[in-house]
Backbone bond lengths (Angstrom), bond angles and torsions (degrees), N, CA, C in turn:
res aa  C-N    CA-C-N  psi(-1)  N-CA   C-N-CA  omega(-1)  CA-C   N-CA-C  phi
1 M - - - 1.410 - - 1.502 105.16 -
2 S 1.160 125.77 120.11 1.533 123.06 163.67 1.513 106.08 -143.52
3 N 1.447 109.49 108.59 1.452 123.33 -175.08 1.496 112.87 -112.59
4 I 1.397 118.72 30.10 1.318 119.14 -167.84 1.430 109.15 -114.25
5 Q 1.346 115.58 125.82 1.521 122.97 171.05 1.547 105.76 -154.33
6 S 1.339 112.45 108.22 1.563 117.03 -172.52 1.534 109.05 -51.74
7 G 1.305 113.19 133.07 1.483 116.08 178.88 1.484 121.89 74.59
8 H 1.339 114.96 5.73 1.507 110.32 -173.79 1.589 100.21 -148.48
9 R 1.363 114.94 128.86 1.494 122.85 -178.17 1.459 113.59 -134.67
10 D 1.260 120.44 145.24 1.489 120.57 178.56 1.453 110.98 -67.16
11 P 1.348 117.24 124.52 1.486 117.08 179.28 1.418 115.31 -58.57
12 Y 1.288 121.70 -16.85 1.530 125.08 178.16 1.580 110.88 -95.79
13 S 1.222 117.26 9.01 1.467 121.10 -174.77 1.586 110.21 -81.88
14 D 1.392 118.47 167.69 1.435 115.95 163.86 1.562 102.86 -145.03
15 K 1.333 115.04 -172.42 1.435 120.32 -164.46 1.543 107.63 -67.13
16 R 1.266 125.09 -27.88 1.392 122.07 173.91 1.540 118.02 -71.36
17 T 1.373 113.56 -12.76 1.424 118.92 174.91 1.616 110.65 -66.73
18 Y 1.263 112.91 -26.91 1.427 118.63 -169.01 1.593 107.82 -108.76
19 G 1.224 115.01 24.25 1.645 117.93 162.58 1.639 107.58 87.84
20 H 1.270 107.95 151.93 1.450 122.05 175.53 1.676 105.64 -117.52
21 A 1.361 112.58 104.61 1.418 113.59 174.12 1.440 119.07 -93.77
22 L 1.298 123.42 160.59 1.400 130.88 179.03 1.460 104.96 -126.17
23 L 1.389 119.59 127.50 1.399 129.54 176.34 1.479 110.92 -123.30
24 I 1.252 116.95 113.52 1.476 126.61 176.07 1.371 109.64 -100.13
25 A 1.447 118.56 104.06 1.374 125.59 -168.93 1.511 109.62 -158.91
26 G 1.485 110.71 162.49 1.541 118.56 175.43 1.429 118.51 88.00
27 S 1.222 117.96 139.06 1.460 126.76 167.66 1.568 109.24 -142.96
28 Y 1.232 117.47 165.62 1.521 122.33 -177.95 1.572 107.25 -53.29
29 C 1.200 119.08 125.25 1.507 129.08 -179.59 1.459 110.71 83.18
30 M 1.388 124.86 -5.90 1.520 124.10 169.26 1.515 108.59 -126.63
31 E 1.289 111.97 41.54 1.527 114.05 171.60 1.580 110.37 -66.13
32 G 1.342 121.34 -25.93 1.435 117.02 -169.51 1.553 108.27 -68.90
33 A 1.270 121.40 -32.82 1.409 120.50 179.38 1.566 112.55 -60.08
34 A 1.410 113.27 -41.91 1.425 115.62 172.70 1.455 117.47 -63.16
35 V 1.313 113.65 -40.02 1.560 119.89 -179.41 1.624 106.85 -64.80
36 L 1.259 120.33 -42.88 1.466 120.09 -178.71 1.517 112.16 -67.03
37 A 1.466 117.42 -42.36 1.428 117.25 178.69 1.556 108.76 -64.62
38 A 1.408 121.12 -37.53 1.448 123.34 -174.24 1.502 109.34 -66.11
39 R 1.423 112.75 -44.67 1.428 117.26 -170.72 1.738 106.68 -67.38
40 A 1.390 110.19 -44.71 1.347 115.13 176.07 1.659 115.63 -56.10
41 C 1.310 111.92 -38.78 1.462 119.03 -178.97 1.547 109.83 -60.64
42 M 1.401 112.82 -43.51 1.435 114.86 -175.74 1.492 111.11 -80.04
43 R 1.380 122.97 -23.09 1.495 127.14 170.17 1.360 111.76 -68.09
44 S 1.316 121.43 -28.82 1.450 120.93 178.55 1.435 119.99 -82.79
45 G 1.362 115.03 2.73 1.339 124.29 170.80 1.539 118.00 103.48
46 A 1.279 123.06 7.41 1.559 124.34 172.21 1.449 106.58 -55.40
47 G 1.396 116.62 140.06 1.498 121.05 176.54 1.500 111.52 -79.40
48 L 1.329 116.82 -29.96 1.371 115.34 179.82 1.538 110.91 -145.63
49 L 1.361 121.21 147.02 1.512 117.01 176.40 1.497 106.19 -142.93
50 T 1.330 114.91 131.20 1.437 123.56 174.62 1.522 104.86 -104.21
51 V 1.336 121.06 131.23 1.385 122.27 173.57 1.543 114.67 -108.24
52 H 1.230 123.77 114.05 1.462 118.77 -179.13 1.546 102.44 -97.76
53 T 1.403 107.40 122.51 1.538 116.64 -172.02 1.476 111.02 -148.31
54 P 1.107 129.45 158.54 1.527 136.07 -174.03 1.570 105.13 -64.27
55 Q 1.340 114.91 148.05 1.375 120.23 179.72 1.625 120.97 -51.15
56 R 1.370 111.38 -38.56 1.482 115.52 174.03 1.466 120.04 -65.89
57 C 1.465 113.02 -9.42 1.475 120.65 -177.83 1.445 112.23 -98.39
58 I 1.414 119.91 -4.76 1.477 120.31 -165.50 1.509 110.21 -72.20
59 D 1.360 113.01 -44.52 1.545 116.43 -177.02 1.531 109.05 -58.14
60 I 1.359 119.01 -42.72 1.402 122.47 -173.36 1.541 107.60 -72.75
61 M 1.314 123.15 -37.85 1.414 126.44 176.19 1.570 114.30 -57.36
62 Q 1.445 102.26 -50.75 1.550 109.64 -175.51 1.536 109.82 -69.03
63 T 1.308 122.54 -29.09 1.377 119.90 175.45 1.503 111.09 -76.68
64 A 1.206 120.47 -48.04 1.513 125.87 -174.51 1.647 110.07 -70.51
65 C 1.256 112.42 -34.76 1.601 112.33 -175.99 1.594 103.77 -137.90
66 P 1.337 117.61 70.58 1.478 114.97 -179.31 1.525 117.13 -68.10
67 E 1.297 117.86 -4.68 1.508 122.63 172.46 1.491 110.47 -75.11
68 A 1.403 121.37 -19.37 1.366 120.17 -173.16 1.599 110.43 -88.25
69 L 1.326 116.39 146.56 1.531 112.81 170.03 1.525 103.60 -87.10
70 V 1.316 113.13 159.78 1.552 121.65 -175.22 1.585 106.95 -120.93
71 E 1.282 115.31 128.60 1.462 119.06 168.28 1.542 110.42 -108.96
72 P 1.266 126.73 105.79 1.414 119.31 -177.44 1.383 119.54 -75.27
73 D 1.327 119.74 135.20 1.476 128.11 173.40 1.496 108.68 -70.12
74 P 1.407 116.55 147.10 1.490 116.36 -175.77 1.526 110.53 -65.62
75 D 1.395 117.64 -21.93 1.466 113.73 -178.13 1.604 110.50 -88.91
76 P 1.199 113.68 144.64 1.574 114.04 -179.93 1.522 115.39 -72.80
77 L 1.397 120.47 -16.33 1.413 126.23 -168.06 1.514 115.87 -117.64
78 R 1.245 115.86 -25.80 1.472 118.74 -172.39 1.542 114.75 -153.69
79 F 1.284 116.62 167.54 1.550 122.84 173.30 1.571 106.68 -70.60
80 S 1.341 113.02 124.60 1.399 117.23 -172.39 1.476 111.12 -140.34
81 A 1.273 121.08 -6.91 1.518 121.06 -176.03 1.480 109.23 -154.18
82 A 1.299 115.81 140.73 1.536 121.90 -177.48 1.507 106.48 -64.67
83 P 1.320 114.03 142.00 1.537 120.91 177.66 1.482 109.69 -68.28
84 A 1.321 116.57 155.26 1.490 122.13 171.19 1.459 118.49 -78.47
85 N 1.215 116.66 155.25 1.443 124.34 170.90 1.603 113.52 53.06
86 L 1.299 107.53 56.38 1.512 117.08 -177.68 1.586 107.98 -63.03
87 Q 1.184 115.67 -36.79 1.565 117.81 -176.35 1.554 113.62 -56.41
88 R 1.290 117.00 -23.22 1.430 120.16 -171.38 1.496 113.47 -75.39
89 Y 1.360 117.33 -7.50 1.495 119.13 -168.95 1.549 106.19 -101.36
90 N 1.420 112.28 149.61 1.428 115.14 174.62 1.588 114.69 -88.74
91 A 1.353 115.57 -12.29 1.501 126.08 177.50 1.375 112.83 -162.92
92 I 1.383 115.44 143.39 1.455 119.55 -177.44 1.541 108.07 -131.12
93 A 1.377 115.54 129.90 1.421 119.17 171.73 1.592 109.31 -119.62
94 I 1.292 110.91 147.19 1.380 116.07 -179.81 1.595 112.37 -141.74
95 G 1.352 113.66 132.73 1.482 116.53 177.92 1.327 128.47 146.07
96 P 1.407 119.23 -42.69 1.538 123.99 -175.11 1.562 109.37 -58.55
97 G 1.336 117.54 117.57 1.411 121.43 172.21 1.414 117.69 64.08
98 L 1.356 116.69 29.94 1.422 124.28 179.24 1.564 115.85 -71.46
99 G 1.325 108.60 -39.10 1.526 120.80 -169.66 1.566 105.64 74.94
100 T 1.396 114.25 176.94 1.548 117.73 -173.61 1.500 109.95 -129.22
101 H 1.405 116.04 39.87 1.365 122.33 173.91 1.525 109.26 -57.60
102 P 1.296 125.29 154.52 1.550 126.10 173.18 1.436 111.72 -59.41
103 L 1.288 119.87 -40.53 1.507 119.88 178.78 1.564 108.12 -60.72
104 T 1.314 113.72 -42.17 1.526 116.28 -179.83 1.573 108.11 -65.29
105 A 1.207 114.09 -45.29 1.650 113.74 179.28 1.537 111.07 -54.74
106 T 1.418 113.28 -42.03 1.496 117.55 -177.91 1.499 106.89 -66.71
107 A 1.362 120.24 -40.01 1.442 122.79 -178.33 1.524 112.62 -63.97
108 L 1.430 113.39 -38.75 1.379 121.30 176.22 1.640 112.45 -61.14
109 L 1.318 112.51 -47.76 1.424 120.92 174.62 1.546 112.98 -55.16
110 N 1.371 118.29 -46.78 1.480 123.83 179.06 1.493 110.50 -65.40
111 T 1.371 116.13 -47.14 1.474 114.41 171.60 1.396 120.80 -60.62
112 L 1.261 125.17 -47.48 1.401 127.18 171.27 1.657 111.48 -48.44
113 T 1.283 108.56 -51.37 1.510 115.75 -178.89 1.497 111.12 -56.18
114 A 1.440 117.02 -41.61 1.396 124.37 -173.98 1.677 102.17 -69.99
115 I 1.227 119.32 -47.47 1.387 120.16 -177.09 1.549 109.72 -63.78
116 A 1.381 118.58 -46.16 1.621 118.11 175.02 1.486 110.27 -57.83
117 N 1.251 122.38 -26.00 1.432 116.27 -177.50 1.464 115.70 -98.13
118 L 1.377 118.21 8.45 1.436 122.45 169.08 1.505 111.35 -69.21
119 P 1.319 118.13 146.23 1.575 116.36 176.00 1.430 115.21 -60.22
120 A 1.401 113.49 -37.32 1.528 115.38 176.13 1.559 106.03 -137.62
121 P 1.435 116.13 90.80 1.352 117.64 -179.87 1.513 119.61 -56.85
122 P 1.328 126.76 134.41 1.485 125.71 178.37 1.579 102.61 -66.11
123 P 1.328 109.93 155.95 1.632 108.02 172.23 1.461 112.17 -64.95
124 L 1.317 112.62 150.11 1.455 123.64 -162.93 1.623 103.27 -125.29
125 L 1.435 115.03 134.41 1.423 121.58 170.21 1.478 108.63 -123.42
126 L 1.301 119.05 136.68 1.361 128.06 -179.12 1.577 116.40 -122.06
127 D 1.308 118.66 128.67 1.501 116.42 -175.82 1.565 109.63 -144.98
128 A 1.185 117.70 164.36 1.406 125.20 165.74 1.591 114.06 56.49
129 D 1.296 122.22 -118.01 1.520 121.18 -174.37 1.498 109.98 -75.86
130 A 1.350 123.25 -16.56 1.327 123.85 170.35 1.468 112.66 -60.52
131 L 1.312 113.78 -44.26 1.531 123.19 178.14 1.538 105.94 -72.54
132 N 1.321 122.41 -31.04 1.446 118.42 177.18 1.483 115.90 -65.08
133 I 1.445 107.51 -43.98 1.458 114.33 177.32 1.527 112.58 -60.06
134 I 1.368 116.36 -48.08 1.389 124.07 -176.89 1.615 103.60 -58.63
135 A 1.277 123.29 -45.59 1.318 122.52 -178.69 1.549 116.84 -60.87
136 A 1.367 114.35 -27.90 1.456 119.30 174.38 1.528 114.85 -79.83
137 H 1.335 118.57 -14.33 1.438 122.48 -175.92 1.686 103.77 -139.13
138 K 1.253 113.35 52.35 1.455 115.34 180.00 1.455 120.74 -56.35
139 D 1.273 113.65 -38.04 1.566 116.96 -177.89 1.398 112.66 -68.76
140 K 1.293 116.69 -34.87 1.444 121.16 -178.79 1.527 116.49 -85.75
141 L 1.292 120.06 -35.67 1.362 131.35 -173.05 1.612 119.18 -92.08
142 L 1.257 111.49 -44.24 1.578 117.70 -179.31 1.545 109.06 -59.18
143 P 1.243 124.48 -38.85 1.488 123.34 -178.78 1.501 114.93 -79.03
144 L 1.421 118.45 -2.53 1.373 122.94 171.90 1.546 115.71 -86.72
145 L 1.311 113.29 -14.30 1.450 117.00 -178.48 1.466 114.50 -72.59
146 P 1.323 113.13 125.48 1.584 112.67 178.46 1.526 108.81 -61.25
147 A 1.288 117.18 155.52 1.332 128.41 176.76 1.487 109.97 -59.68
148 G 1.267 119.65 130.38 1.488 122.08 -179.43 1.470 113.62 91.07
149 T 1.323 122.12 0.42 1.406 128.07 172.65 1.496 112.54 -49.63
150 A 1.382 121.18 134.64 1.462 122.05 -179.80 1.531 110.68 -98.69
151 I 1.297 122.59 131.97 1.410 124.19 174.77 1.618 105.61 -118.68
152 T 1.299 111.54 157.46 1.593 115.00 -172.87 1.549 109.63 -139.64
153 P 1.383 115.08 56.55 1.499 115.48 -178.01 1.400 117.05 -74.22
154 H 1.327 119.96 155.23 1.433 119.89 158.97 1.511 109.81 -93.09
155 C 1.217 126.62 176.74 1.466 127.71 -163.36 1.411 111.17 -60.31
156 R 1.318 122.17 -36.57 1.505 121.67 -175.03 1.637 104.55 -74.36
157 E 1.293 117.65 -44.81 1.567 114.45 179.36 1.583 104.82 -67.04
158 Y 1.214 122.31 -31.24 1.500 118.62 -179.20 1.487 112.46 -69.46
159 E 1.454 116.01 -32.48 1.429 112.40 174.63 1.514 116.01 -80.04
160 R 1.349 116.76 -22.36 1.491 123.07 177.03 1.660 101.10 -67.14
161 L 1.178 122.12 -36.40 1.396 124.37 -176.18 1.564 112.91 -77.68
162 F 1.380 115.89 -48.36 1.449 122.92 -173.01 1.425 119.71 -112.54
163 G 1.369 116.35 0.53 1.426 118.32 174.49 1.594 108.26 104.09
164 P 1.438 111.78 168.23 1.514 112.66 -179.87 1.475 117.96 -74.20
165 F 1.203 119.30 153.14 1.417 129.74 176.64 1.647 112.99 -128.07
166 P 1.193 117.29 137.14 1.463 118.96 -177.38 1.603 114.25 -61.56
167 N 1.241 113.99 -30.67 1.480 117.75 -179.53 1.612 111.65 -163.51
168 D 1.386 115.00 177.68 1.464 118.38 177.78 1.441 116.08 -58.49
169 E 1.374 116.73 -42.42 1.466 116.71 178.93 1.501 114.19 -61.28
170 A 1.241 117.70 -38.64 1.557 122.49 174.88 1.553 111.11 -58.09
171 R 1.299 109.84 -47.63 1.523 114.44 -174.27 1.634 105.67 -63.88
172 R 1.357 115.29 -45.91 1.467 111.83 -179.59 1.546 117.42 -74.15
173 Q 1.276 113.82 -17.31 1.597 114.62 175.34 1.512 106.24 -72.69
174 Q 1.299 121.26 -36.13 1.505 121.95 -172.02 1.662 105.58 -88.19
175 Q 1.282 118.70 -9.55 1.530 117.72 -178.91 1.562 112.28 -58.24
176 P 1.259 120.88 -47.10 1.510 117.01 -179.29 1.501 116.62 -64.47
177 L 1.471 110.69 -33.77 1.583 112.14 174.55 1.424 113.69 -74.68
178 L 1.343 117.64 -28.51 1.651 117.01 172.15 1.477 110.94 -70.82
179 A 1.422 119.57 -35.84 1.409 117.23 179.55 1.400 116.48 -66.52
180 K 1.288 110.61 -36.48 1.566 116.63 172.50 1.505 115.97 -71.12
181 Q 1.365 117.25 -44.43 1.385 121.11 173.36 1.442 124.14 -54.13
182 H 1.377 113.16 -39.56 1.519 123.87 177.95 1.508 115.45 -106.85
183 S 1.393 114.51 11.91 1.489 120.91 179.43 1.550 108.46 43.32
184 L 1.338 114.20 56.98 1.465 124.55 172.50 1.504 114.65 -119.90
185 N 1.281 117.21 152.11 1.397 124.52 162.17 1.514 105.39 -92.97
186 I 1.278 115.09 115.94 1.566 117.00 -176.72 1.571 106.74 -117.31
187 L 1.354 110.84 126.67 1.510 122.03 170.90 1.479 102.23 -108.66
188 L 1.381 113.56 121.33 1.485 119.41 178.69 1.579 103.83 -106.62
189 K 1.349 115.33 111.13 1.491 119.77 -176.38 1.613 107.46 -69.46
190 G 1.339 106.71 156.40 1.551 112.39 175.24 1.514 107.06 151.10
191 H 1.267 114.21 -171.64 1.516 122.17 178.92 1.646 98.34 -71.60
192 H 1.402 111.67 122.84 1.478 122.09 -169.51 1.495 110.66 55.06
193 T 1.316 116.30 74.49 1.425 124.87 176.21 1.540 108.60 -53.09
194 T 1.356 114.76 138.22 1.466 118.64 177.65 1.490 109.27 -118.82
195 I 1.399 113.66 141.98 1.455 119.60 173.48 1.543 109.09 -125.17
196 C 1.319 115.02 144.52 1.425 124.81 -176.54 1.565 106.51 -134.90
197 S 1.209 115.29 140.80 1.523 122.89 174.58 1.483 108.82 -108.32
198 P 1.444 112.57 165.32 1.507 116.32 177.03 1.510 115.15 -62.53
199 D 1.288 114.51 -28.48 1.552 116.56 179.64 1.593 113.12 -99.12
200 N 1.340 109.56 33.72 1.420 122.06 168.11 1.625 113.37 62.05
201 Q 1.375 115.19 31.17 1.434 116.19 167.77 1.524 107.63 -81.15
202 Q 1.357 124.33 145.33 1.345 121.40 -179.87 1.625 107.15 -143.96
203 Y 1.297 109.43 150.74 1.360 122.10 -175.45 1.508 113.19 -144.33
204 T 1.373 116.87 139.31 1.435 118.88 175.00 1.559 106.92 -120.93
205 N 1.258 117.38 127.05 1.434 121.59 177.63 1.566 110.99 -86.63
206 T 1.429 111.74 136.98 1.443 109.57 177.83 1.526 112.43 -122.45
207 T 1.307 118.96 10.81 1.369 123.33 177.03 1.647 110.42 -85.25
208 G 1.228 118.12 160.37 1.519 120.84 178.91 1.481 114.53 105.96
209 N 1.313 112.33 171.55 1.470 115.18 -178.81 1.531 112.68 -152.81
210 P 1.342 122.32 167.26 1.512 118.04 -172.79 1.546 116.71 -63.87
211 G 1.378 117.26 -9.16 1.385 117.68 176.86 1.548 114.50 -70.47
212 M 1.406 112.99 -16.18 1.449 120.51 176.96 1.509 113.82 -71.03
213 A 1.449 112.73 -17.63 1.562 112.64 178.76 1.442 106.16 -73.53
214 T 1.442 119.10 82.85 1.362 121.58 -178.38 1.568 106.55 -152.36
215 A 1.309 114.49 154.69 1.369 121.03 -171.76 1.609 113.76 -60.26
216 G 1.298 116.14 133.66 1.487 118.92 -172.38 1.570 119.00 89.47
217 S 1.366 116.22 -11.34 1.409 118.74 -179.47 1.503 109.59 -57.08
218 G 1.271 120.77 -53.57 1.493 128.53 178.94 1.517 110.83 -55.75
219 D 1.420 118.61 -35.69 1.451 114.02 178.73 1.493 112.70 -70.71
220 V 1.446 115.66 -29.37 1.413 119.94 179.74 1.546 109.43 -65.14
221 L 1.395 110.72 -43.72 1.657 120.41 175.64 1.550 107.16 -56.16
222 T 1.280 123.68 -47.29 1.441 125.39 179.18 1.502 112.49 -56.74
223 G 1.346 118.36 -46.12 1.381 122.43 178.45 1.455 113.60 -64.37
224 I 1.354 116.16 -45.58 1.514 116.77 175.41 1.574 109.42 -56.59
225 A 1.337 120.14 -55.56 1.404 120.34 -172.43 1.547 110.54 -64.94
226 L 1.294 120.96 -26.96 1.489 124.47 174.13 1.552 105.36 -65.93
227 G 1.229 116.23 -46.81 1.508 119.07 -175.02 1.504 110.20 -59.16
228 L 1.411 110.72 -46.40 1.515 116.33 -179.84 1.444 112.35 -62.03
229 I 1.349 122.91 -42.30 1.349 124.08 -171.94 1.495 106.73 -71.45
230 A 1.346 122.72 -42.61 1.436 127.92 174.54 1.495 111.35 -51.37
231 Q 1.286 118.18 -38.12 1.602 121.26 176.22 1.406 112.97 -75.89
232 G 1.315 124.69 -9.94 1.495 120.67 170.45 1.561 111.87 124.27
233 L 1.313 114.89 -0.11 1.538 116.08 176.86 1.523 107.96 -70.20
234 A 1.195 121.03 139.81 1.485 124.61 167.84 1.479 107.74 -67.83
235 P 1.447 112.84 145.12 1.468 116.06 -175.57 1.475 120.59 -46.81
236 F 1.369 117.45 -40.61 1.416 120.87 -176.45 1.587 107.35 -67.70
237 E 1.283 116.95 -47.60 1.413 121.17 178.35 1.503 112.85 -59.96
238 A 1.332 115.13 -41.69 1.517 120.15 179.83 1.430 112.92 -64.51
239 L 1.435 115.53 -35.16 1.546 117.61 179.40 1.518 106.85 -70.07
240 C 1.328 122.71 -43.71 1.253 124.04 178.10 1.624 117.22 -62.96
241 T 1.177 111.82 -51.63 1.539 115.70 172.27 1.485 114.65 -59.30
242 G 1.415 115.07 -39.38 1.425 120.08 178.91 1.532 111.82 -61.06
243 A 1.363 116.04 -50.29 1.401 120.99 -179.22 1.502 110.99 -61.03
244 N 1.315 114.33 -37.43 1.497 115.77 178.92 1.601 111.98 -64.00
245 I 1.323 115.87 -50.88 1.448 119.57 -176.21 1.559 110.67 -70.17
246 H 1.329 117.88 -30.00 1.357 124.05 178.40 1.551 108.54 -62.27
247 G 1.278 116.40 -42.74 1.502 124.00 -176.36 1.631 107.37 -77.73
248 K 1.264 113.77 -33.02 1.549 117.18 -178.32 1.496 103.55 -73.20
249 S 1.361 123.85 -33.98 1.387 121.13 178.85 1.545 112.92 -66.31
250 G 1.444 109.35 -40.19 1.437 110.78 176.70 1.583 112.88 -71.28
251 D 1.197 120.85 -27.56 1.454 123.69 171.16 1.512 110.13 -65.41
252 K 1.335 116.95 -41.67 1.386 119.43 -177.58 1.552 110.55 -67.66
253 A 1.379 115.92 -40.13 1.372 119.46 -179.89 1.556 115.50 -61.42
254 T 1.324 110.61 -31.61 1.545 115.52 178.78 1.493 117.08 -83.69
255 Q 1.331 113.19 5.47 1.494 113.05 173.65 1.526 107.69 -81.03
256 N 1.303 117.13 -14.85 1.520 122.59 -172.97 1.514 110.82 -117.08
257 Q 1.353 120.02 -8.72 1.347 126.59 -175.93 1.470 119.17 -151.86
258 S 1.191 118.47 163.28 1.587 116.60 -178.25 1.530 112.62 -72.02
259 Q 1.228 120.80 154.06 1.518 121.32 172.05 1.454 114.56 -63.18
260 S 1.281 119.66 -25.22 1.481 124.31 -176.25 1.598 108.62 -75.99
261 S 1.312 115.10 -24.81 1.399 121.83 -175.87 1.534 115.24 -90.47
262 L 1.309 115.24 -8.90 1.494 124.91 -178.35 1.454 110.75 -62.32
263 I 1.367 114.10 131.22 1.412 119.23 169.51 1.604 107.88 -129.54
264 A 1.371 110.77 166.45 1.469 115.13 -169.24 1.471 110.90 -59.50
265 S 1.289 116.26 -41.22 1.639 120.26 -179.86 1.585 106.00 -53.90
266 D 1.315 117.38 -33.76 1.559 111.00 178.07 1.432 117.79 -65.21
267 L 1.329 114.83 -28.90 1.488 120.82 175.54 1.530 109.40 -63.60
268 I 1.276 119.13 -41.27 1.490 122.39 -176.88 1.469 104.33 -71.87
269 E 1.401 123.92 -48.37 1.344 122.36 -178.93 1.536 116.19 -57.51
270 N 1.391 120.46 -32.79 1.397 122.83 179.53 1.511 115.54 -90.07
271 L 1.416 118.95 4.49 1.412 122.50 175.24 1.565 106.68 -69.33
272 K 1.384 121.89 -26.78 1.405 119.55 177.13 1.552 116.61 -63.37
273 Y 1.191 111.57 -21.63 1.635 116.27 177.26 1.585 111.23 -88.63
274 I 1.309 120.24 -5.57 1.462 118.17 -171.07 1.569 109.46 -100.92
275 E 1.352 117.25 130.15 1.524 121.21 167.97 1.451 106.10 -109.69
276 W 1.441 106.43 150.36 1.512 111.84 177.95 1.563 108.11 -145.17
């Protein structure tokens, strides 16, 4: 299914035409990451979004993103249990604002196991603390990732997963090999973000500006990519398109404000001006 064409929609379509995404995100005192990812997902065109989040985060989520459905985790403070009915989603993203509590690590293990055991696992995107948990339990968790899983690390998360590198050039030289070795679509954030697929497709993004080096920018990118995958783009294409429009939104924002004043919410607000 691919129903995405920015600015154009079938007059006979409905919300389910554009996919149902699941976002597993947030913990007490880190609700903002979940909110940013959720709002970006809806702004990128997803028809439906369910956010699985701790009970203490629900009021904030429903106030800040009333368009999203909310599935409460049993724990009031953190992600502690795998969501129900994972097969009903067109795409799943895990990570923004989760924290790395042992209960959350166990919940991630159980969720990845449940996804791996589905007859047809939906596309999966992992970011932020999901990657940090995997890095701490690589032998157990990396093999559970379905082929083609998308990951979106910054350089420190990348090195936690794959080991230290002497410089940025060395990290990027190894990226295609690591994507093939682990059957992952890897987006490595940074100046000129690079994306590599398991079958050696490569893309370098050139949109964006230094004002986007701000808290929450990566959560916005996760939400955009999740929304695009839910609408039917393949993970590699969604990462490339998502990085491009994420950067374009940042560039649009700085037409009317300074780079130093840019915050992640500005990226979401300017998505409405971007076509792709």
